[in-house]
N, C-alpha and C positions, 0 to 999 in steps of 0.2 A: 379689410374686406367689406365691411358695412358701408363705408363711405364710397368705395369704388362701385358697389352694387347700386347705391342710391344715385350716384352720378351717371352711371351707365343706363339707368332707366330713361333718361332724357335723350339719349343717343338715337339717331335715325338710322345708323348703319347696322347691317346684319351682324350679330355677335351673340355670344352665349354669356349670360349673366348668372353668376352663382353666389348663393349665400349658404354657407356651411357653418356648423359649429365646429369646435376644435377637434372633436372626435369623430366628426362626420356621421354622427348619429341622426342628424337632421340635415337634409339637403333640399334647397329650393332653387330650381334652376329654370330660367326663362331663356329659351333660344329663339332669337329674332331671325327669321329667314326673310327672303325677299317678298313672300306672299302671306306669312302668318306668324303666329307665335306658338311655340311649343313649350308648354309648362309641365314640369315634373316636380313632384313633392315626394320625398322619401324620408321615412322615419324608421330607424332601426333601434331596437331595444335588446341589448345583449342579455342573455340568460345563461349564466355560467354552466349549469348542468345540462342545458338542452340546446345550445346554440343561440340563434337569434330569432327574434319576431320582426318582421318587416312589413311595413305598410307603404305602398307606392301608388300614386295617382299620376296619370298622364293625360294631358288635355291639349288639343290643338284649337286655337281660337284666333279670332280677329280682335285684338285689343286696340281700342282707339286711343288717341292722344290724351283726352281728358282723364280717362281711367289711369293711364300711366303717370300723368302728372299728380293725381290724387294719391296713387301708391307711393310715388316719390316723396310727396309732401308728408305722408304718414311716416315714412322712414326718417325723414329729416327731423320731424317733431319728436321722435322717440328719444327720450333722455339717454345719454351715454355716460357711463361711469369711468371710461377709460380715456 
């Protein structure tokens, strides 16, 4: 999923890019539309006695090519142990 997300950052076509942890407690989603990017970050923390705590942020933005290249480079530079 990590490599697919990193590669899809350089794609020009409208698509949804997802980066999730295995339990889906963390979700980072970039939806590329024809006119903008919609970014969603969700963090869930399960609390056994009380349910879950959820933090969610949603942003619509015009991300430019250099920003996406820098983001892709940052993901590519991150060491992988798998």
